[in-house]
Structures are given as structure tokens and as C-alpha cells.
N, CA, C and O of each residue as an XYZ file, in Angstrom:
832
protein
N      22.539    -20.517     22.841
C      21.920    -19.366     22.760
C      22.538    -18.362     22.017
O      23.647    -18.311     22.549
N      22.526    -17.494     21.086
C      23.213    -16.542     21.294
C      22.329    -15.207     21.935
O      21.165    -15.167     22.332
N      23.434    -14.079     21.860
C      23.158    -12.937     22.561
C      21.671    -12.266     21.860
O      20.678    -11.955     22.518
N      21.799    -12.164     20.594
C      20.253    -12.284     19.886
C      19.323    -12.581     20.510
O      18.421    -11.929     21.038
N      19.660    -14.085     20.415
C      18.312    -14.924     20.996
C      17.718    -14.680     22.307
O      16.575    -15.033     22.599
N      18.929    -13.757     23.490
C      18.277    -13.798     24.634
C      17.907    -12.287     24.979
O      17.261    -12.119     26.013
N      18.197    -11.338     24.334
C      17.531     -9.962     24.000
C      16.030    -10.090     23.939
O      15.409     -9.042     24.114
N      15.257    -11.319     23.694
C      13.915    -10.777     23.134
C      13.166    -11.628     24.562
O      13.887    -12.027     25.476
N      11.930    -11.789     24.577
C      11.353    -12.422     25.605
C      10.867    -13.910     24.643
O      10.982    -14.109     23.434
N      10.222    -14.922     25.874
C       9.566    -16.213     25.421
C       8.199    -15.931     25.238
O       7.649    -16.705     24.455
N       7.429    -14.985     25.765
C       6.129    -14.974     26.090
C       5.030    -15.624     25.102
O       3.815    -15.633     25.300
N       5.683    -16.139     24.054
C       4.756    -16.476     22.950
C       4.718    -17.750     22.801
O       5.755    -18.307     22.439
N       3.651    -18.448     23.014
C       3.354    -19.584     22.764
C       4.086    -20.122     21.509
O       3.898    -19.521     20.451
N       5.092    -21.447     21.536
C       5.607    -21.524     19.991
C       4.452    -22.310     18.778
O       3.331    -22.621     19.182
N       4.741    -22.508     17.703
C       4.033    -22.489     16.903
C       3.560    -24.049     16.394
O       4.253    -24.588     15.531
N       2.844    -24.479     16.722
C       2.761    -26.042     16.656
C       3.356    -26.651     14.816
O       3.510    -25.887     13.863
N       3.579    -28.166     14.791
C       3.601    -28.130     13.598
C       2.873    -27.398     12.330
O       1.757    -26.917     12.523
N       3.464    -27.303     11.065
C       2.259    -26.655      9.971
C       1.971    -25.311     10.536
O       1.160    -24.724      9.820
N       2.385    -24.546     11.669
C       1.723    -23.275     11.844
C       3.286    -21.999     11.724
O       3.600    -21.123     12.530
N       3.798    -22.295     10.728
C       4.626    -21.569     10.111
C       4.133    -20.062      9.495
O       4.928    -19.124      9.431
N       3.268    -19.995      9.222
C       2.912    -19.306      8.053
C       1.885    -18.243      9.399
O       2.024    -17.030      9.560
N       1.042    -19.032     10.082
C       0.802    -17.826     11.097
C       2.000    -17.306     11.944
O       1.777    -16.182     12.393
N       3.224    -17.831     12.285
C       4.232    -16.639     12.291
C       4.532    -15.577     11.502
O       4.856    -14.402     11.676
N       4.287    -16.490     10.356
C       5.202    -15.130      9.131
C       4.045    -14.301      8.985
O       4.295    -13.316      8.290
N       2.898    -14.355      9.388
C       1.385    -13.186      9.619
C       2.206    -12.485     10.338
O       2.993    -11.663      9.870
N       2.046    -12.830     11.819
C       2.477    -12.341     13.141
C       3.206    -11.479     13.079
O       2.888    -10.385     13.545
N       4.833    -11.754     12.288
C       5.863    -10.806     12.070
C       5.225     -9.457     11.223
O       5.288     -8.245     11.431
N       4.626    -10.230     10.238
C       4.529     -8.850      9.288
C       3.456     -7.730     10.170
O       3.536     -6.512     10.016
N       2.489     -8.379     11.076
C       1.385     -7.207     11.505
C       2.328     -7.288     13.090
O       1.741     -7.425     14.164
N       3.346     -7.213     13.017
C       4.377     -6.418     14.092
C       5.341     -5.267     13.525
O       5.878     -4.244     13.950
N       5.276     -5.873     12.534
C       6.272     -4.733     11.519
C       5.720     -3.182     11.010
O       6.236     -2.082     10.815
N       3.837     -4.014     10.884
C       3.338     -2.525     10.108
C       3.065     -2.191     11.813
O       2.825     -0.989     11.926
N       3.045     -2.617     12.619
C       2.044     -1.449     14.219
C       4.071     -0.652     13.837
O       4.358      0.435     13.335
N       4.890     -1.619     14.275
C       5.963     -0.672     14.802
C       6.114      0.512     13.708
O       6.570      1.617     14.002
N       5.782      0.237     12.721
C       6.252      1.052     11.324
C       5.128      2.125     11.568
O       5.442      3.310     11.678
N       3.995      1.768     11.643
C       3.097      2.881     11.878
C       2.863      3.979     13.143
O       2.227      5.029     13.240
N       3.662      3.232     14.009
C       3.793      4.073     15.011
C       5.054      4.669     15.296
O       5.150      5.484     16.214
N       6.268      4.262     14.428
C       7.748      5.376     14.500
C       7.381      6.304     13.404
O       7.467      7.525     13.539
N       6.955      5.702     12.274
C       6.908      6.186     10.768
C       8.262      6.218      9.954
O       8.628      6.993      9.069
N       8.722      5.423     10.377
C       9.888      5.479      9.489
C      10.504      4.112      9.640
O      10.629      3.870     10.840
N      11.001      2.983      8.774
C      11.710      2.127      9.076
C      12.883      2.015      9.561
O      13.192      0.988     10.165
N      13.809      3.098      9.385
C      15.010      3.085      9.945
C      14.833      3.100     11.868
O      15.698      2.839     12.704
N      13.910      3.359     12.000
C      14.089      3.539     13.320
C      12.990      1.940     14.206
O      12.391      1.849     15.277
N      13.239      0.887     12.938
C      12.759     -0.255     13.934
C      14.191     -1.039     13.319
O      15.158     -0.684     12.645
N      13.744     -2.261     13.942
C      15.018     -3.561     13.350
C      14.038     -4.952     13.684
O      12.977     -4.954     14.308
N      14.635     -5.941     13.160
C      14.107     -6.718     13.548
C      14.246     -7.512     14.699
O      13.675     -8.592     14.852
N      15.197     -6.845     15.717
C      15.196     -7.294     17.418
C      13.785     -6.714     18.216
O      13.362     -6.993     19.338
N      13.178     -5.692     17.055
C      12.469     -4.930     18.256
C      11.246     -5.888     17.897
O      10.536     -6.545     18.660
N      11.209     -5.769     16.464
C      10.036     -6.965     15.572
C      10.038     -8.083     16.485
O       9.026     -8.200     17.177
N      10.883     -8.855     16.620
C      10.806     -9.952     17.636
C      10.147     -9.648     18.678
O       9.029    -10.159     18.732
N      10.504     -8.873     19.683
C      10.152     -8.615     20.515
C       8.631     -8.434     21.014
O       8.113     -8.776     22.077
N       8.027     -7.705     19.758
C       6.942     -7.066     19.879
C       5.639     -8.893     19.462
O       4.484     -9.214     19.741
N       6.760     -9.502     18.733
C       6.004    -10.798     18.710
C       5.910    -11.556     19.342
O       4.959    -12.337     19.338
N       7.573    -11.620     20.672
C       7.616    -12.651     21.219
C       8.161    -13.992     21.187
O       7.882    -15.071     21.710
N       9.235    -13.443     20.209
C       9.811    -14.422     18.830
C      11.232    -14.309     19.635
O      11.299    -13.451     20.515
N      12.352    -15.123     19.381
C      13.425    -14.694     18.861
C      14.115    -14.411     18.100
O      14.009    -15.127     17.105
N      14.926    -13.584     18.022
C      15.563    -12.632     16.198
C      15.387    -13.583     14.879
O      14.862    -13.493     13.769
N      16.332    -14.817     15.847
C      16.493    -16.044     15.374
C      15.260    -16.547     13.958
O      15.294    -16.939     12.791
N      14.148    -16.168     15.160
C      12.995    -16.818     14.312
C      12.393    -15.832     13.425
O      11.385    -16.361     12.957
N      12.559    -14.385     12.867
C      12.250    -13.601     11.881
C      12.888    -14.362     10.894
O      12.241    -14.753      9.923
N      14.479    -14.708     11.066
C      15.352    -14.698     10.144
C      14.956    -16.088      9.790
O      15.532    -16.243      8.713
N      14.436    -16.989     10.001
C      13.597    -18.324      9.468
C      12.727    -17.526      8.270
O      13.105    -18.001      7.198
N      11.927    -16.718      8.093
C      11.159    -16.037      7.477
C      11.613    -15.200      6.515
O      11.318    -15.324      5.326
N      12.457    -14.179      7.049
C      12.918    -13.199      6.013
C      14.370    -12.817      6.094
O      14.790    -12.701      7.245
N      15.118    -12.625      5.250
C      16.291    -12.771      4.535
C      16.981    -11.254      5.945
O      17.942    -11.377      6.705
N      16.311    -10.370      5.843
C      17.139     -9.240      6.179
C      15.468     -8.480      6.544
O      14.415     -9.080      6.758
N      15.680     -7.213      6.518
C      14.420     -5.995      6.884
C      14.254     -5.437      6.100
O      13.397     -4.580      6.316
N      14.829     -5.433      4.732
C      14.448     -5.243      3.554
C      13.416     -5.925      2.712
O      12.465     -5.446      2.095
N      13.973     -7.570      2.877
C      13.118     -8.308      2.909
C      11.881     -8.439      3.112
O      11.045     -8.716      2.252
N      11.628     -8.190      4.614
C      10.465     -7.544      5.077
C       9.756     -6.840      4.704
O       8.800     -7.396      4.164
N       9.709     -5.559      4.709
C       9.282     -4.356      4.103
C       9.055     -4.836      2.946
O       7.846     -5.062      2.901
N       9.667     -5.194      1.731
C       8.919     -4.985      0.598
C       8.360     -6.608      0.842
O       8.883     -7.280     -0.047
N       7.469     -7.505      1.742
C       6.852     -8.233      1.971
C       5.862     -7.276      2.201
O       4.713     -7.577      1.879
N       6.043     -6.377      2.608
C       4.861     -5.606      3.635
C       4.246     -4.566      2.355
O       3.072     -4.202      2.282
N       5.120     -4.272      1.580
C       4.567     -3.638      0.172
C       4.175     -4.510     -0.568
O       3.547     -3.908     -1.439
N       4.135     -5.951     -0.857
C       3.025     -6.161     -1.291
C       1.876     -6.613     -1.339
O       0.913     -6.866     -2.063
N       2.622     -6.653      0.493
C       0.576     -6.652      1.491
C      -0.082     -4.856      0.836
O      -1.189     -4.478      0.452
N       0.855     -4.373      0.941
C      -0.047     -2.855      1.015
C      -0.671     -2.616     -0.488
O      -1.832     -2.252     -0.678
N       0.032     -2.811     -1.247
C      -0.209     -2.633     -2.666
C      -1.309     -3.882     -3.339
O      -1.647     -3.924     -4.522
N      -1.599     -4.524     -2.628
C      -2.339     -5.924     -2.938
C      -3.891     -5.253     -2.260
O      -4.909     -5.199     -2.951
N      -3.845     -4.802     -0.893
C      -4.863     -4.255     -0.444
C      -5.620     -2.966     -0.800
O      -6.770     -2.636     -0.509
N      -4.466     -2.182     -1.660
C      -4.926     -1.002     -1.914
C      -5.668     -1.371     -3.448
O      -6.492     -0.676     -4.043
N      -5.091     -2.694     -3.871
C      -5.502     -2.953     -5.591
C      -7.462     -3.392     -5.376
O      -8.380     -3.210     -6.176
N      -7.480     -4.051     -3.850
C      -8.293     -4.515     -3.797
C      -9.438     -3.730     -3.521
O     -10.486     -3.801     -4.161
N      -9.171     -2.793     -2.317
C     -10.444     -1.242     -2.177
C     -10.288     -0.446     -3.527
O     -10.890      0.579     -3.208
N      -9.982     -0.294     -4.494
C     -10.178      0.304     -5.592
C     -11.135     -0.396     -5.981
O     -12.238      0.034     -5.641
N     -11.111     -2.027     -7.020
C     -11.864     -2.685     -7.235
C     -13.060     -3.115     -7.026
O     -14.043     -3.399     -7.711
N     -12.527     -3.093     -5.019
C     -14.630     -2.901     -4.459
C     -14.721     -2.699     -4.270
O     -15.267     -3.169     -3.271
N     -14.602     -0.931     -4.358
C     -15.504      0.729     -4.620
C     -15.947      0.173     -6.024
O     -17.108     -0.135     -6.296
N     -14.844      0.082     -6.907
C     -15.842     -0.053     -8.018
C     -17.067     -0.905     -8.409
O     -18.124     -0.491     -8.887
N     -16.593     -2.653     -8.005
C     -17.927     -3.272     -8.101
C     -18.871     -2.697     -7.306
O     -20.026     -2.785     -7.722
N     -18.734     -2.270     -6.526
C     -19.984     -1.868     -5.294
C     -20.815     -0.736     -6.035
O     -21.997     -0.530     -5.762
N     -20.040      0.055     -7.090
C     -21.093      1.307     -7.570
C     -21.680      0.573     -9.027
O     -22.800      0.640     -9.533
N     -20.815      0.068     -9.338
C     -21.457     -0.750    -10.521
C     -23.029     -0.536    -10.706
O     -23.307      0.055    -11.749
N     -23.921     -0.833    -10.046
C     -25.445     -0.745    -10.224
C     -25.408      0.351    -10.677
O     -26.224      0.432    -11.596
N     -24.741      1.502    -10.471
C     -25.207      2.610    -10.773
C     -24.756      3.171    -11.806
O     -25.093      4.280    -12.220
N     -23.977      2.448    -12.278
C     -23.453      2.847    -13.793
C     -22.277      2.917    -13.773
O     -21.689      3.352    -12.784
N     -21.709      2.542    -14.761
C     -20.039      2.225    -15.589
C     -19.164      3.952    -14.884
O     -18.008      3.930    -14.460
N     -19.968      5.173    -14.914
C     -18.928      5.911    -14.277
C     -19.156      5.995    -12.910
O     -18.221      6.405    -12.223
N     -20.242      5.682    -12.345
C     -20.361      5.829    -10.094
C     -19.560      5.163    -10.192
O     -18.831      5.438     -9.239
N     -18.735      3.697    -11.218
C     -17.756      3.111    -10.652
C     -16.693      4.058    -10.698
O     -16.073      4.289     -9.660
N     -16.363      4.707    -11.886
C     -14.800      5.511    -11.740
C     -14.636      6.165    -10.556
O     -13.694      5.919     -9.802
N     -15.570      7.070    -10.306
C     -16.260      7.574     -9.245
C     -16.094      7.363     -7.755
O     -15.886      8.265     -6.944
N     -16.193      6.238     -7.517
C     -15.931      5.563     -6.436
C     -15.011      4.993     -5.871
O     -14.901      4.502     -4.748
N     -13.930      5.143     -7.250
C     -12.781      4.073     -6.647
C     -11.354      5.355     -6.722
O     -10.194      5.216     -6.332
N     -12.131      6.760     -7.485
C     -11.267      8.120     -7.423
C     -11.582      8.363     -5.965
O     -10.528      8.597     -5.373
N     -12.528      8.396     -5.236
C     -13.026      8.653     -4.252
C     -12.026      7.989     -2.727
O     -11.762      8.480     -1.629
N     -11.696      6.622     -3.418
C     -11.468      5.651     -2.370
C     -10.066      6.259     -2.064
O      -9.696      6.641     -0.954
N      -9.306      6.290     -3.279
C      -7.703      6.805     -3.459
C      -7.467      8.389     -2.952
O      -6.483      8.840     -2.367
N      -8.642      9.059     -3.352
C      -8.188     10.373     -2.666
C      -8.237     10.718     -1.291
O      -7.714     11.747     -0.866
N      -9.118      9.534     -0.250
C      -9.243      9.464      1.221
C      -8.292      8.614      1.214
O      -8.570      8.153      2.322
N      -7.144      7.845      0.806
C      -6.103      7.049      1.339
C      -4.912      7.429      2.167
O      -4.472      6.874      3.175
N      -4.458      8.551      1.494
C      -3.315      9.489      2.583
C      -4.363     10.096      3.825
O      -3.826     11.121      4.246
N      -5.186      9.935      4.294
C      -6.081     10.845      5.633
C      -6.473      9.515      6.509
O      -6.522      9.515      7.739
N      -6.693      8.596      5.832
C      -7.474      6.987      6.657
C      -6.044      6.294      6.916
O      -5.999      5.329      7.680
N      -4.879      6.767      6.294
C      -4.236      5.535      6.214
C      -2.741      6.160      6.129
O      -1.816      5.625      5.519
N      -2.656      7.467      6.892
C      -1.104      7.755      6.400
C       0.354      6.983      6.766
O       1.453      7.293      6.304
N       0.148      6.203      7.449
C       1.618      5.622      7.843
C       1.902      4.311      6.285
O       2.850      3.818      5.673
N       0.283      4.258      6.271
C       1.045      3.023      4.947
C       1.379      3.281      3.534
O       2.123      2.803      2.677
N      -0.075      4.895      3.726
C       0.502      5.719      2.386
C       1.848      5.673      2.000
O       2.256      5.460      0.859
N       2.738      5.952      3.330
C       3.924      7.097      3.437
C       5.377      5.479      2.930
O       6.468      5.453      2.359
N       4.481      4.472      3.565
C       5.001      3.184      3.121
C       5.494      3.053      1.436
O       6.595      2.912      0.904
N       4.150      3.171      0.930
C       4.088      2.317     -0.450
C       4.651      4.085     -1.489
O       5.067      4.057     -2.647
N       4.507      5.202     -0.768
C       4.808      5.907     -2.095
C       6.280      7.034     -1.287
O       6.669      8.014     -1.924
N       6.721      6.792     -0.323
C       7.772      7.509      0.092
C       8.594      6.750      0.591
O       9.768      6.996      0.316
N       8.331      5.673      1.409
C       9.403      4.809      2.001
C      10.132      3.997      1.156
O      11.353      3.854      1.099
N       8.679      3.140      0.077
C       9.494      2.136     -0.490
C      10.888      3.087     -1.581
O      12.047      2.708     -1.411
N      10.744      3.715     -2.137
C      11.913      4.785     -2.814
C      13.114      4.358     -2.170
O      13.876      3.597     -2.766
N      13.366      4.768     -1.012
C      14.463      4.244      0.092
C      14.922      3.011      0.211
O      16.134      2.873      0.378
N      14.011      1.779      0.148
C      14.723      0.984      0.221
C      16.229      0.045     -0.892
O      16.715      0.202     -2.012
N      16.360     -0.538     -0.164
C      17.604     -1.342     -1.635
C      16.862     -1.926     -1.665
O      15.939     -2.294     -0.937
N      17.591     -2.237     -3.519
C      16.679     -2.849     -4.722
C      16.050     -4.342     -4.112
O      16.440     -5.100     -3.224
N      14.657     -4.367     -5.227
C      14.308     -6.031     -4.311
C      15.464     -7.009     -5.349
O      15.990     -6.934     -6.459
N      15.434     -7.772     -4.357
C      16.154     -8.883     -4.982
C      15.584     -9.408     -6.740
O      16.260     -9.482     -7.766
N      14.585     -9.604     -6.594
C      13.508    -10.015     -7.786
C      13.278     -9.128     -8.219
O      12.322     -8.622     -7.633
N      13.928     -8.053     -9.676
C      13.541     -6.740    -10.351
C      12.069     -7.013    -10.878
O      11.000     -6.429    -10.702
N      12.332     -7.794    -11.377
C      10.603     -8.343    -12.366
C       9.567     -8.080    -11.708
O       8.616     -7.545    -12.278
N       9.511     -8.451    -10.132
C       8.238     -8.071     -9.113
C       8.528     -6.464     -8.931
O       9.473     -5.854     -8.432
N       7.462     -6.099     -9.474
C       7.588     -4.920     -9.010
C       5.459     -4.766     -8.343
O       4.336     -4.901     -8.829
N       6.025     -4.460     -7.173
C       4.369     -4.591     -5.968
C       3.239     -4.079     -7.011
O       2.336     -4.740     -7.524
N       3.621     -2.413     -7.209
C       2.806     -0.989     -7.297
C       1.980     -1.815     -8.498
O       0.753     -1.736     -8.550
N       2.659     -2.525     -9.355
C       1.683     -2.850    -10.462
C       0.512     -3.542    -10.545
O       0.017     -3.628    -11.669
N      -0.187     -4.180     -9.413
C      -1.024     -4.505     -8.972
C      -2.208     -3.425     -8.967
O      -3.369     -3.457     -9.374
N      -1.531     -2.590     -8.421
C      -2.439     -1.384     -8.320
C      -2.497     -1.136     -9.739
O      -3.491     -1.693    -10.204
N      -1.871     -0.562    -10.555
C      -2.257      0.142    -12.359
C      -3.083     -0.785    -12.584
O      -4.205     -0.468    -12.979
N      -2.674     -2.469    -12.354
C      -3.934     -2.879    -13.346
C      -4.986     -2.808    -12.552
O      -6.024     -2.422    -13.089
N      -5.025     -3.100    -11.297
C      -6.636     -2.498    -11.180
C      -7.560     -1.004    -11.812
O      -8.622     -0.806    -12.400
N      -6.650     -0.342    -11.383
C      -6.868      0.992    -12.370
C      -7.432      1.003    -13.431
O      -8.469      1.623    -13.667
N      -6.483     -0.058    -14.616
C      -6.544     -0.305    -15.525
C      -8.198     -0.684    -16.098
O      -8.772     -0.173    -17.060
N      -8.821     -1.962    -14.964
C      -9.370     -2.658    -15.145
C     -10.721     -1.887    -14.312
O     -11.706     -2.625    -14.307
N     -10.912     -0.719    -13.704
C     -11.620      0.634    -13.283
C     -12.239      0.920    -14.596
O     -13.424      0.824    -14.914
N     -10.740      1.465    -15.630
C     -10.961      2.301    -17.125
C     -11.335      1.481    -17.846
O     -11.840      2.148    -18.749
N     -11.450      0.472    -18.099
C     -11.161     -0.497    -19.581
C     -12.986      0.066    -20.267
O     -13.295      0.110    -21.458
N     -14.122      0.506    -18.785
C     -14.941     -0.003    -19.607
C     -15.456      1.677    -20.434
O     -16.246      1.756    -21.375
N     -14.734      2.887    -19.742
C     -14.628      3.737    -20.838
C     -14.350      3.568    -22.001
O     -15.113      4.008    -22.862
N     -13.503      3.073    -22.254
C     -12.628      2.881    -23.644
C     -12.700      1.601    -23.875
O     -11.721      0.860    -23.790
N     -14.351      1.059    -24.319
C     -14.653     -0.786    -24.684
C     -13.483     -1.282    -25.712
O     -12.728     -2.254    -25.717
N     -13.713      0.017    -26.724
C     -12.850     -0.898    -27.732
C     -11.503     -0.259    -28.267
O     -11.138     -0.489    -29.420
N     -10.669      0.657    -27.294
C      -9.068      0.443    -27.440
C      -8.720      0.585    -26.050
O      -8.723      1.619    -25.382
N      -8.391     -0.698    -25.665
C      -7.654     -0.908    -24.477
C      -6.533     -0.316    -24.341
O      -6.169     -0.120    -23.182
N      -5.509      0.221    -25.637
C      -4.657      0.693    -25.011
C      -4.991      2.189    -24.584
O      -4.032      2.631    -23.952
N      -5.592      2.737    -24.656
C      -5.852      4.010    -24.910
C      -6.303      4.508    -22.815
O      -6.002      5.489    -22.135
N      -7.184      3.105    -22.477
C      -7.300      2.762    -21.403
C      -6.240      2.662    -20.450
O      -6.214      3.261    -19.375
N      -5.126      1.668    -21.003
C      -4.089      1.884    -20.160
C      -2.978      2.984    -19.697
O      -2.125      2.933    -18.810
N      -3.335      4.050    -20.685
C      -2.949      5.297    -20.598
C      -2.978      5.982    -20.092
O      -2.059      6.630    -19.591
N      -4.727      6.169    -19.991
C      -5.581      6.780    -18.869
C      -5.618      6.674    -17.771
O      -5.854      7.595    -16.989
N      -5.305      5.087    -17.370
C      -5.276      4.705    -16.241
C      -3.996      5.192    -15.628
O      -3.958      5.552    -14.451
N      -2.917      5.206    -16.437
C      -1.442      5.641    -15.695
C      -1.734      6.792    -15.306
O      -1.572      7.154    -14.141
N      -2.379      7.799    -16.571
C      -2.289      9.245    -16.157
C      -3.548      9.598    -15.146
O      -3.493     10.544    -14.360
N      -4.572      8.810    -15.252
C      -5.280      9.235    -13.977
C      -4.785      9.226    -12.068
O      -5.120      9.963    -11.141
N      -3.600      7.671    -12.167
C      -3.429      7.316    -10.880
C      -2.186      8.278    -10.886
O      -2.527      8.813     -9.832
N      -1.313      8.773    -11.127
C      -0.409      9.790    -11.515
C      -0.763     11.036    -11.213
O      -0.185     11.676    -10.335
N      -1.913     11.575    -12.028
C      -2.495     12.728    -11.408
C      -3.235     12.682     -9.833
O      -2.900     13.619     -9.108
N      -4.068     11.824     -9.326
C      -4.412     11.504     -8.112
C      -3.369     11.695     -7.023
O      -3.554     12.272     -5.952
N      -2.230     11.119     -7.456
C      -1.320     10.920     -6.495
C      -0.281     12.669     -6.475
O       0.150     13.473     -5.648
N      -0.306     12.523     -7.558
C       0.112     13.816     -7.541
C      -0.372     15.431     -7.026
O       0.227     16.457     -6.703
N      -1.493     15.096     -7.127
C      -2.002     16.522     -6.116
C      -2.148     15.996     -4.491
O      -1.987     16.719     -3.508
N      -2.453     14.719     -4.480
C      -2.157     14.256     -2.921
C      -0.798     14.633     -2.591
O      -0.738     14.850     -1.381
N       0.523     14.832     -3.272
C       1.394     14.933     -2.605
C       2.008     16.486     -2.376
O       2.825     17.138     -1.726
N       1.100     16.557     -3.292
C       1.735     17.756     -3.169
C       0.923     18.969     -1.895
O       1.341     19.943     -1.268
N      -0.198     18.357     -1.972
C      -0.683     19.187     -0.579
C      -0.247     19.061      0.406
O       0.098     20.059      1.039
N      -0.079     17.680      0.968
C       0.621     17.564      1.605
C       1.814     18.296      2.051
O       2.054     18.612      3.217
N       2.800     18.622      0.653
C       3.702     19.345      1.636
C       4.155     20.863      0.966
O       5.275     21.366      0.879
N       2.658     21.438      0.479
C       2.577     22.800      0.788
C       1.901     23.190      1.299
O       2.075     24.405      1.393
N       0.574     22.645      2.076
C      -0.031     23.144      2.435
C      -0.685     22.413      3.837
O      -1.201     21.322      3.594
N      -0.747     22.867      5.341
C      -0.596     22.365      6.281
C      -2.103     22.623      6.613
O      -2.250     22.629      7.835
N      -3.325     22.850      5.905
C      -4.432     23.025      6.132
C      -5.117     22.839      4.653
O      -5.357     23.836      3.972
N      -5.356     21.803      4.288
C      -5.666     20.751      3.198
C      -7.323     20.781      3.080
O      -8.074     20.187      3.853
N      -7.609     21.347      2.298
C     -10.064     21.243      2.503
C     -10.475     20.504      1.560
O     -10.536     20.804      0.368
N     -10.891     19.107      2.270
C     -11.719     18.904      1.282
C     -12.223     19.040     -0.149
O     -12.336     18.244     -1.081
N     -12.493     20.386      0.018
C     -13.823     21.080     -1.180
C     -12.218     20.984     -2.097
O     -12.205     20.488     -3.223
N     -11.110     21.449     -1.532
C     -10.044     22.218     -2.802
C      -9.932     20.749     -3.661
O     -10.397     20.554     -4.783
N      -9.317     19.942     -2.971
C      -8.831     18.404     -3.263
C     -10.091     17.632     -3.661
O      -9.760     16.475     -3.404
N     -11.333     17.588     -4.135
C     -12.032     17.628     -4.447
C     -12.573     18.173     -5.774
O     -13.142     17.462     -6.603
N     -12.291     19.850     -5.951
C     -11.804     20.226     -6.897
C     -11.228     19.664     -7.606
O     -11.733     18.922     -8.449
N      -9.897     19.882     -7.444
C      -8.741     18.955     -8.212
C      -9.095     17.996     -8.816
O      -8.967     17.934    -10.039
N      -9.619     17.036     -8.097
C     -10.032     15.385     -8.890
C     -10.879     16.068     -9.653
O     -10.191     16.271    -10.654
N     -11.807     16.507     -9.827
C     -12.996     16.542    -10.553
C     -12.381     17.456    -12.156
O     -12.891     17.261    -13.259
N     -11.379     18.289    -11.931
C     -11.024     18.939    -13.040
C      -9.911     17.612    -13.694
O      -9.851     17.202    -14.853
N      -9.078     17.148    -12.434
C      -8.468     15.900    -13.875
C      -9.123     15.054    -14.175
O      -8.795     14.427    -15.182
N     -10.151     14.719    -13.551
C     -11.580     13.597    -14.643
C     -11.891     14.363    -15.248
O     -11.484     13.922    -16.322
N     -12.526     15.651    -15.571
C     -12.567     16.583    -16.584
C     -11.674     16.432    -17.755
O     -12.112     16.173    -18.876
N     -10.320     16.609    -17.466
C      -9.307     16.542    -18.190
C      -9.772     15.266    -19.150
O     -10.401     15.285    -20.208
N      -9.236     14.169    -18.403
C      -9.171     12.794    -18.934
C     -10.454     12.273    -19.765
O     -10.386     11.819    -20.907
N     -11.672     12.416    -18.982
C     -12.472     11.831    -19.415
C     -13.701     12.880    -20.346
O     -14.334     12.500    -21.332
N     -13.769     13.996    -19.816
C     -15.117     14.942    -20.229
C     -16.046     15.068    -19.435
O     -17.167     15.535    -19.636
N     -15.376     14.442    -18.050
C     -16.727     14.697    -17.820
C     -16.341     14.415    -15.574
O     -15.350     13.763    -15.244
N     -17.124     14.915    -14.669
C     -16.860     14.670    -13.494
C     -17.981     13.787    -13.039
O     -18.004     13.364    -11.883
């Protein structure tokens, strides 16, 4: 047994055969909890994650090559969750009309930084600081852009290229508004952010 293995507890009941995916998810959940508690990946380690789960550090390495690999996996999950929330909000509002679906998705995104600030930071502030992904062809944020495109397409039924461009402009515009307010104002008013979102929508779609 290595020194690394003796530093973590043995409280967790070992997985039965075929339960490796459950342990993998428990590791990811523990990493997310620690990241939300500390606010930055530099303040957590694979050993700390192992202790949180109740396994040895070597068990973590069976599922992830290193901390960067684990964090990129967390990013995949975070972006997928955001894309699902956007599409769900859009779908649930569609009975009220296609534009109501757009507004619902925009409102969900607008609340993201307030409701899940640590996850927001992981996606948009921490991600750029991580070592390059081993597979550069896989860009986890693309699934969010795809979701925005699906939300926007009904507004441009005959011009999918315009829908794609507008999806990019909408996402970058909303993100820029959130980031600016988070950095320049300690007192962010919902009414002000709503006004900015309405201005962006009017510029892109001619309506809010």
C-alpha cells in the first residue's frame, strides 16, 4: 500500500462487480461539492476528492488520468445541464408561442449566475485556465450553442445560417451583460439586467 493510499479513509463500502460507473459519478459529485465550497480548482486535490468519497486516491486514478481530466468531465456535465435547462424552458413555454419559448430560455440563462455561481464560474471563468483538453475536437460548450440554435431556429424558419449567427450573438451578448455587471457593480438590480436583456432582444429580433 502506498503512502497516498494510507492518507484516505476506508469508510466507503466497495462497489460490487459492475458498479464502477457509480463510483465514477460519486467522484464527480464530490469534486463538484468541493469546487463549490472552495471556489477554485487550485484549492482542491485528487486526494481531497478521494477523502470526500471515502476511497483511496488510486481508485480515483482508475477513472480519471489527472485533475484536469476530472475537471473537463465536470465541464461536460455542466454544459450539458445548461443546454438541457435552456431546451426544457423553451419547450415548456412553446404552448404560449415560439417567442415565449425564446424569452423563457433567455430568462433561465439570465438567472444562471445568481442561482449557480460556482457552476457558472466553472464554465466561464475556470475553464479557460485549465490545461488544454486532450481531445481538442471536443468542445463541451458547443452543446450550449446547439441548444441556443434550436431555440432560435423558429424565428428564422427559412434561413438557418441567420439562426446560427443570431444564436451566437444572443449567447455572447447575454454572457457579456452578466460578466460586466458581476465585475463592475456590487449592487446588481434585476430590473437593470432585465432592461439590458430587453435591449439585446430588440436589437437582434426587433421585439422583446
